[in-house]
C-alpha positions in Angstrom: 87.8 -112.9 55.6 85.1 -114.2 57.9 86.3 -115.2 61.1 85.6 -119.2 61.8 86.1 -120.4 65.5 86.6 -124.1 64.0 89.7 -122.9 61.8 90.5 -120.8 64.9 90.5 -123.8 67.3 92.5 -126.0 65.3 95.2 -123.7 64.9 95.4 -123.4 68.7 95.3 -127.2 68.8 97.9 -127.9 66.6 99.9 -125.3 67.9 99.2 -126.2 71.8 100.4 -130.2 70.7 103.8 -129.1 69.3 104.8 -127.2 72.4 103.2 -130.0 74.6 105.3 -132.2 71.7 108.1 -130.0 72.0 108.1 -130.3 76.6 107.8 -134.1 76.2 111.2 -134.1 74.2 112.9 -131.8 77.4 111.7 -133.3 79.9 112.8 -137.3 78.3 116.5 -136.0 77.5 118.5 -137.3 80.7 121.5 -135.9 78.9 120.2 -132.1 79.7 121.7 -130.7 82.8 119.0 -129.7 85.9 117.5 -126.8 85.6 118.8 -124.6 87.1 121.9 -125.9 87.6 124.7 -123.9 87.0 126.2 -123.1 83.5 130.3 -124.3 83.7 132.4 -121.6 84.1 129.4 -118.8 84.8 127.1 -117.7 87.3 124.3 -118.0 85.1 121.4 -120.9 85.5 120.2 -123.1 83.1 116.9 -122.9 81.3 114.6 -125.0 80.5 111.0 -123.7 78.3 109.4 -123.1 82.0 112.0 -120.8 83.0 111.1 -118.7 79.1 108.3 -116.2 78.7 108.4 -116.4 75.7 107.6 -120.2 76.0 105.6 -120.6 77.8 102.7 -117.4 77.6 103.8 -116.1 74.6 103.6 -119.4 72.5 101.0 -120.8 74.5 99.0 -117.5 74.1 100.6 -115.2 71.6 101.0 -117.2 69.0 98.4 -119.7 69.1 97.1 -116.9 68.1 98.8 -115.6 65.0 98.4 -119.4 64.3 94.9 -119.0 64.2 95.4 -115.1 62.1 97.8 -117.2 60.1 95.5 -120.4 59.5 92.8 -118.3 57.9 95.0 -116.2 55.4 96.4 -120.1 54.4 92.9 -121.1 53.4 91.5 -118.1 51.9 94.0 -115.7 50.2 96.8 -118.4 49.7 98.5 -119.6 46.3 101.4 -121.3 45.3 103.6 -118.9 45.6 103.0 -118.6 48.6 103.3 -121.6 50.1 107.0 -121.5 48.3 108.1 -118.2 49.9 106.3 -119.5 53.1 108.7 -122.6 52.9 111.6 -120.8 51.7 111.1 -118.2 54.6 110.8 -120.9 57.3 113.6 -122.3 55.7 115.3 -119.2 56.4 114.7 -118.3 59.5 115.0 -121.8 61.2 119.0 -121.7 60.0 119.6 -118.1 61.4 117.9 -119.5 64.2 120.3 -122.2 64.8 123.4 -120.0 63.9 122.7 -117.9 66.6 122.4 -120.6 68.5 125.8 -122.2 68.4 127.1 -119.1 68.5 130.3 -118.9 71.2 128.0 -116.8 73.2 125.1 -118.2 72.8 123.9 -119.0 76.4 123.3 -123.2 77.0 119.4 -123.7 77.4 117.5 -126.5 77.2 117.4 -126.4 73.3 121.6 -126.2 72.8 122.8 -127.9 76.2 126.3 -127.5 75.9 128.5 -125.7 72.5 127.7 -127.2 69.1 125.2 -129.9 70.9 121.4 -129.2 69.7 118.5 -131.9 71.9 115.5 -133.5 70.5 113.9 -130.3 72.0 116.2 -128.3 69.8 115.2 -129.9 66.5 111.8 -129.8 67.3 111.7 -126.2 68.4 113.4 -125.1 64.9 110.1 -125.3 62.5 108.1 -124.4 64.9 110.3 -120.8 65.3 110.8 -120.5 61.4 107.5 -121.2 60.6 105.7 -118.8 63.7 108.0 -116.3 62.2 107.2 -116.5 58.2 103.4 -116.7 59.5 103.9 -113.4 61.0 105.0 -112.2 58.5 102.2 -113.2 56.5 100.0 -112.0 58.5 101.3 -108.7 58.0 101.3 -109.2 54.2 98.2 -110.4 54.0 95.8 -109.3 55.8 94.2 -106.2 53.6 91.6 -105.0 56.0 90.4 -103.6 59.3 87.9 -107.5 61.0 88.2 -110.0 63.7 91.4 -112.0 62.1 93.6 -108.6 62.1 92.5 -108.6 65.4 93.3 -111.5 67.0 96.8 -111.3 64.6 97.8 -107.8 66.0 96.5 -109.3 70.2 98.2 -112.0 69.4 101.8 -110.1 68.0 101.8 -107.5 71.3 101.2 -110.8 73.6 103.9 -112.0 72.8 106.3 -108.6 72.0 105.5 -107.7 75.8 106.4 -111.8 76.6 109.9 -111.3 74.4 110.6 -107.5 76.2 109.9 -109.2 79.8 112.9 -111.9 78.8 115.2 -109.5 77.9 113.9 -108.1 81.6 114.8 -110.6 83.4 117.9 -111.6 81.9 117.0 -115.1 79.9 118.2 -114.0 76.6 121.9 -112.8 78.4 124.7 -113.7 76.4 127.0 -116.5 78.0 129.3 -114.6 80.7 132.1 -116.8 81.5 133.6 -115.6 85.5 
């Protein structure tokens, strides 16, 4: 599979565009509590996109690299059956993420600001999350030989996993702790 800067740039720009749409949805949502305000009944802060390692550096750099690799696969290797599986996995991961975030121990944030409530940012993040996980799975499944596309995917994966680790270390992914 030949690497194309045009394909890679397209994937990065579409990813950045979707991140910007999610950010704007957060910024214009007046129903969200203030950033870093204390969540009622806890001593935990209410977090926005820009507070998360995974939603800033992880998505902008790591997921952009993963989408760059995936788009090469979609163009050069995908058949109709792959799109069916990709769509099913995307819906599955969207559903799983929503169930987790609607859970009673999920700490409210810009996507799920109150128990049982999803914001526009959260709605926009669901397909982003589901498709991103599905794209990663397909990269593992279909990148059959070493090359630039594999290197791009592995770089994005490692970068995102470092951001995920930093997220855990920072306490951003802690469950809701009632005080």
